[in-house]
C-alpha positions as CSV (number, residue, x, y, z in Angstrom):
1,M,0.0,0.0,0.0
2,R,2.8,2.4,0.8
3,R,4.4,1.7,-2.6
4,H,1.2,2.6,-4.4
5,F,0.8,5.8,-2.4
6,S,4.4,6.8,-3.1
7,K,3.9,6.0,-6.8
8,F,0.7,8.1,-6.8
9,L,2.5,11.1,-5.3
10,S,5.4,10.9,-7.7
11,D,3.1,10.7,-10.8
12,Q,3.2,14.1,-12.7
13,S,1.4,13.1,-15.8
14,G,-1.5,15.6,-15.3
15,A,0.7,18.5,-14.1
16,T,1.2,20.0,-17.6
17,A,-2.6,20.1,-18.3
18,I,-3.2,21.9,-15.0
19,E,-0.4,24.4,-15.7
20,Y,-1.9,25.2,-19.1
21,C,-5.3,25.6,-17.5
22,L,-3.9,28.1,-15.0
23,I,-2.1,30.0,-17.7
24,A,-5.3,30.2,-19.8
25,T,-7.2,31.4,-16.8
26,G,-4.7,34.1,-16.2
27,I,-4.9,35.3,-19.8
28,A,-8.7,35.2,-19.7
29,F,-8.7,37.5,-16.7
30,V,-6.3,39.9,-18.4
31,I,-8.5,40.0,-21.5
32,I,-11.7,40.5,-19.4
33,A,-10.1,43.4,-17.5
34,A,-8.9,45.0,-20.8
35,V,-12.3,44.7,-22.4
36,N,-14.0,46.2,-19.4
37,G,-11.6,49.1,-19.4
38,I,-11.9,49.8,-23.1
39,G,-15.6,49.1,-23.1
40,T,-16.5,52.0,-20.8
41,S,-14.6,54.5,-22.8
42,L,-16.0,53.2,-26.1
43,S,-19.5,53.4,-24.7
44,G,-19.0,57.1,-24.1
45,T,-17.6,57.6,-27.6
46,F,-20.5,55.8,-29.2
47,T,-23.0,57.8,-27.1
48,T,-21.3,61.1,-28.3
49,V,-21.4,59.9,-31.9
50,N,-25.0,58.8,-31.6
51,S,-26.1,62.2,-30.2
52,S,-24.2,64.0,-32.9
53,L,-25.9,62.1,-35.6
54,K,-29.4,62.9,-34.3
């Protein structure tokens, strides 16, 4: 039983997938933050253009 537990702890076959998932999550948060920041300024610009066209 001890040998199986030791083998389980030393197995790193899923580590790469988890690392890629964490990297993708970090990139997604950066994209969401950038879109939210740009979105508010674009909303003001579109409102200005819309009122100018009326």
